[in-house]
C-alpha positions as CSV (number, residue, x, y, z in Angstrom):
1,M,-25.9,100.2,3.4
2,C,-23.1,102.3,4.8
3,A,-21.8,100.1,6.8
4,H,-19.8,98.5,4.1
5,V,-18.1,101.8,3.6
6,I,-17.5,102.1,7.3
7,H,-16.3,98.6,7.8
8,R,-13.2,98.9,5.7
9,P,-11.3,101.8,7.4
10,V,-12.0,100.2,11.1
11,H,-10.7,96.4,9.7
12,S,-7.2,98.3,8.4
13,L,-7.2,100.1,11.4
14,W,-7.8,96.5,13.6
15,G,-4.6,95.5,11.4
16,Q,-2.5,97.8,12.3
17,V,-3.7,97.5,15.7
18,K,-2.9,93.8,15.3
19,K,0.7,94.6,14.1
20,L,1.3,96.9,16.9
21,Q,0.6,94.7,19.3
22,A,2.6,92.0,17.7
23,A,5.7,94.4,17.7
24,I,5.1,95.0,21.4
25,H,4.9,91.6,22.1
26,K,7.8,91.0,20.5
27,A,9.9,93.5,21.9
28,L,8.5,92.5,25.7
29,R,9.6,89.0,25.0
30,G,13.1,90.1,23.9
31,D,13.1,92.7,26.6
32,S,11.6,90.3,29.7
33,K,15.1,89.8,30.8
34,L,16.1,93.3,31.0
35,F,12.6,93.7,32.5
36,C,13.1,91.3,35.3
37,L,16.7,92.6,36.1
38,T,15.2,96.0,36.3
39,L,12.4,94.9,38.3
40,N,14.4,93.5,40.4
41,H,16.8,95.8,41.5
42,L,13.6,98.5,42.0
43,L,12.1,95.9,44.6
44,C,15.4,95.0,46.2
45,S,16.9,97.8,46.7
46,P,16.2,100.0,49.6
47,W,13.6,102.6,49.2
48,P,14.9,106.2,48.7
49,F,12.1,107.4,50.8
50,S,12.0,104.8,53.8
C-alpha cells in the first residue's frame, strides 16, 4: 500500500538521473576531442617526477 506512494518520488528522481546522464553524455561527446588532446599531452609529456 505504501509502495505506490514511495514509488513516485523514486521514479521522478530516476528521471532526473537519466536527464543528468544525457547531459553528461552530450558534454563528453562534445569535449571528446579536447579530452583526447589533454590525455595525449599528459601521456606524451615527460613525467615531472622522473
